[in-house]
C-alpha positions as CSV (number, residue, x, y, z in Angstrom):
1,X,6.8,0.9,-14.4
2,X,2.8,1.7,-13.6
3,X,1.7,4.7,-12.3
4,X,-2.1,4.6,-12.3
5,X,-3.5,8.1,-12.2
6,X,-6.0,8.0,-10.5
7,X,-4.5,6.6,-7.0
8,X,-2.4,8.9,-4.4
9,X,1.1,7.6,-3.2
10,X,3.3,7.9,-0.5
11,X,7.1,8.5,0.4
12,X,7.4,4.9,1.8
13,X,6.3,3.4,-1.7
14,X,2.1,2.9,-1.0
15,X,-0.6,3.6,-3.0
16,X,-4.0,4.2,-1.7
17,X,-7.5,4.6,-3.8
18,X,-9.9,6.3,-2.5
19,X,-13.7,4.4,-2.5
20,X,-17.0,4.8,-1.2
21,X,-17.3,7.1,1.6
22,X,-14.2,7.0,3.8
23,X,-12.7,3.7,2.7
24,X,-9.7,3.6,1.5
25,X,-7.7,1.0,-0.4
26,X,-4.0,1.0,-0.4
27,X,-1.3,-1.8,-1.3
28,X,2.1,-1.1,-2.3
29,X,3.3,0.4,-5.8
30,X,4.2,-1.5,-8.8
31,X,7.7,0.2,-8.6
32,X,8.0,-0.9,-4.9
33,X,7.6,-4.2,-5.5
34,X,10.0,-4.2,-8.2
35,X,12.8,-3.0,-5.4
36,X,12.3,-6.0,-3.3
37,X,12.4,-8.7,-6.0
38,X,10.3,-12.0,-5.4
39,X,7.6,-11.9,-2.5
40,X,8.3,-14.7,0.0
41,X,5.3,-13.3,2.7
42,X,2.9,-10.3,3.6
43,X,2.2,-9.4,7.0
44,X,-0.8,-7.3,7.8
45,X,-2.8,-6.1,10.1
46,X,-6.1,-7.1,12.0
47,X,-9.3,-6.2,11.4
48,X,-10.9,-3.5,13.5
49,X,-7.0,-2.0,14.1
50,X,-6.5,1.3,14.4
51,X,-3.8,2.4,12.1
52,X,-2.0,5.9,12.1
53,X,-0.4,8.0,9.2
54,X,3.3,7.9,8.7
55,X,3.5,4.6,11.4
56,X,4.0,0.9,10.1
57,X,0.7,-0.8,9.9
58,X,2.5,-4.6,8.9
59,X,6.0,-5.4,6.8
60,X,6.1,-7.1,3.4
61,X,9.3,-10.2,3.1
62,X,10.9,-10.1,-0.3
63,X,13.7,-13.1,-1.2
64,X,16.1,-10.1,-0.6
65,X,14.7,-8.5,2.7
66,X,11.9,-7.6,4.8
67,X,10.7,-4.1,4.6
68,X,7.6,-2.5,6.6
69,X,4.7,-1.3,5.2
70,X,3.7,2.6,6.7
71,X,0.8,3.7,6.9
72,X,-0.5,6.8,4.1
73,X,-3.8,7.5,6.1
74,X,-4.7,7.4,9.5
75,X,-8.2,4.8,10.8
76,X,-10.0,0.9,11.2
77,X,-9.0,-1.8,8.8
78,X,-12.3,-2.9,7.4
79,X,-10.9,-5.2,5.1
80,X,-7.6,-7.9,5.0
81,X,-6.6,-9.1,1.6
82,X,-6.0,-13.0,3.3
83,X,-5.3,-14.2,-0.6
84,X,-2.1,-12.5,0.4
85,X,-1.9,-15.4,3.2
86,X,-1.2,-18.2,0.4
87,X,-0.4,-16.0,-2.5
88,X,2.5,-13.6,-1.8
89,X,3.6,-13.9,-5.1
90,X,0.0,-11.8,-6.3
91,X,2.3,-8.6,-4.9
92,X,4.9,-9.0,-7.7
93,X,2.0,-10.3,-10.6
94,X,-0.5,-7.9,-10.2
95,X,0.6,-4.5,-6.9
96,X,-2.4,-2.8,-7.8
97,X,-5.3,-5.0,-8.7
98,X,-5.1,-8.6,-6.6
99,X,-2.7,-7.7,-4.3
100,X,-4.3,-4.8,-2.4
101,X,-3.3,-5.2,1.0
102,X,-6.0,-3.5,3.4
103,X,-9.2,-1.2,3.4
104,X,-8.8,0.9,5.9
105,X,-12.5,3.1,7.4
106,X,-10.3,6.7,7.3
107,X,-10.4,8.9,9.9
108,X,-9.5,11.8,7.6
109,X,-9.8,11.6,3.8
110,X,-8.1,15.4,4.1
111,X,-4.8,13.3,4.6
112,X,-5.2,11.7,1.1
113,X,-4.5,15.4,-0.1
114,X,-0.5,15.2,1.4
115,X,0.2,12.0,-0.9
116,X,1.3,12.1,-4.0
117,X,0.1,12.5,-7.9
118,X,1.2,9.9,-10.6
119,X,3.1,12.0,-11.9
120,X,5.2,13.3,-8.7
121,X,5.8,9.6,-7.8
122,X,7.5,8.3,-10.6
123,X,9.7,11.9,-10.5
124,X,10.1,10.8,-7.0
125,X,10.8,7.2,-8.4
126,X,13.3,8.3,-11.0
127,X,15.7,10.6,-8.3
128,X,15.7,7.5,-5.9
């Protein structure tokens, strides 16, 4: 399992990367994609949509199940990864690089402080 140290993690298995200004890139973790199996469809919000921390913002469908994606922070969607429309398998191949899902203009960057470090997330996944 891969847990990049520069990212923050949610209990719902999303990762967050703080970028320039108050922009935050969000995706699902390597652990999550491994648990889900082969991803066949990704549903994401539209650019301009507002997302709220701990509420669903989309879903991923695998050959096993459909799982909701939960927003790790609140803000406005400013970019979506349109490549996932045609290539949802990227989530399995490259959870942290190619398969980011959305970029959000965070309404309160301090929300990222409530997320787990790589070490904390790794510990949590060992308990599952």
